[in-house]
N, C-alpha and C positions, 0 to 999 in steps of 0.2 A: 338370168345371170350370164354375164360374159366374162371370161377370164382371158387376159392378154399376157403373152410372154414375149418380151423383146430379147433379141440376141444380135450378135454381130459387131458390137462395139469393140474398141481397142485403141491402141496407140499407133498413130500414123504420122508420117512426116508431111509438112506442107506440100501441097500439090498431089498428094496421094488420094487413094479412093478406099471407101468402105461401103459395104452393103448391109443395112440393118434389116432385120426381119421381125415382124410382129405376127405371132401365131395366135389365132383366136380359138377358143373352145366352141365348137359348134359351127354352123354355117355362117359365113360372113354375108351371105345374101340377105339376111334379115337385118343387117346393120346399115343404118341410113348414111353414116359418114364415119370415116376413119381418118384420124389425123396423127401426124408426128409433131410433137412439141419438144422443145428443149429448154433447159434451164442452166445457165452458167452461174458460177458462184457470185452472190451479191446482186443478181439480176432476176427480173421476173420471168416466169415461164412464158414462152412465146410459141405461136404456131409457126411451124416450118413448112409443112405441106399437108394437104388433105385430099381425099378422094371420096366422091359420093357414091351412092349405090348405083347411080346411072353412069358412073365412070368419069364425071367431071373432076378436073384437078385444079387445085389452087396452090400457089407458092408464095412464101415471103419474098419480098424484093431482094433480100440479101442472098438468097440461094437460087434465084431464077437462072436457068442456063447451066447450073452446076449439079443440082439435085433433081432426081426423078422419082416420083412415087408411082407404084404399080400394085396390082392386086392379082392373086391367083386364087380364084374362087374354089377350084378343085382342092387346093391345099389349105384353104381358110387362112391365108397368109397375105399380109401386105408388106411390101418392101420399100425401102428408101435407099436408092442408089445415090451415093454422095461422091462426086468427083471434084477435082481441083480444090481439095480441102484447104482451109485457111486456119491460122491460129485462132481466129475468133469463132470458129465453129466448135471449139472445145466446150463441151457441156454434157449434162446427162440428158439423154434423149428418151422421151416417153411416147408410148402409143396410147391413143385415146379413141374410144368407140362410142358412138351415139346410136342408141336403138330406142325408138319411140321417145319416151320422156326421160330416159335414163342415160347416164354416161358412165363409162368404165375406164380405168387406167391400168396400165401395166406398171411393173416395178422400176422400169428404167434401165438403160444401158449406157455406160460411160464411153464417151468419145473424146479422146485427147489428141490434139494436133500439136506436135512439138518437133523441133529439130534437135 
């Protein structure tokens, strides 16, 4: 069982920055892939960024160059640094972990970009 707790969401103006954290129970070294997803009202949940156990990263086209995913194995935490935020980045952001044949979700954290 993996428990994920997201934090760091909030209200920010366009052009601002936020850093989201996803803290996992236990070592993240056993997790094959950790991703950040988001879901805006009336839209499907989409993958924003992910990082594999080997450190490979992938990003949605809409956030490339603005968002950076990273992991701190010592703290069992994955981060999503979000810069140059846009109105359309407003959503609930979820952390997802895949370990072997199972996947786990956090409860989500709200990010609101508004002037």
